[in-house]
C-alpha positions, 0 to 999 in steps of 0.5 A: 524512482525513489531517489527522484522524489523530493525530500520534503515530500517524504515522511519518516514513520515511527514504530508504534504499538498500534503498528505492531498490533496491526502487523501481528493481526495480519500474521495471526489471520494468516495473511502472510506468515511470520517469515514474511513479517516485514511485508505485513509491517509495511502494510500496517505502517501504511494503514496506521499512517493513512497512506493514500496508496501503497506501491509495491513490486512484491506480487507474491506477498503484497500486490496480490488480489487475494492478499489485498483482500485479506489485509483489507478484511483485517483492517476493517475488523480492526477499525481501519479504513481499506488500503489501496495497494498497486504496482508502480506500473499501475500507478504510472499507467493511470497518470500517463492515461490521464495525461493522454486523455488531457491531450485528446481532449485538447484535440477535440 
């Protein structure tokens, strides 16, 4: 799926003190443990760089309602906006439903 994305639509994100500080804030708040620092960094990058949505198959540490709420609580306490975190299945289901709705509207 990722290989199918057009290269011009991809951004390379740079590490920064801001990303590291937010990552540490997630760890300090116990959203995930130090062992899963990369998961916390994934969300920190998306937050700092203002992604519209994060798509992940990682249901244990990222796409998990309790963790999403915890990540977003830390985001708000640190002055960031909340972040949409979804599974790819959810995103594609919504896209397919919208396409199907359009077809239904055309039939009316």
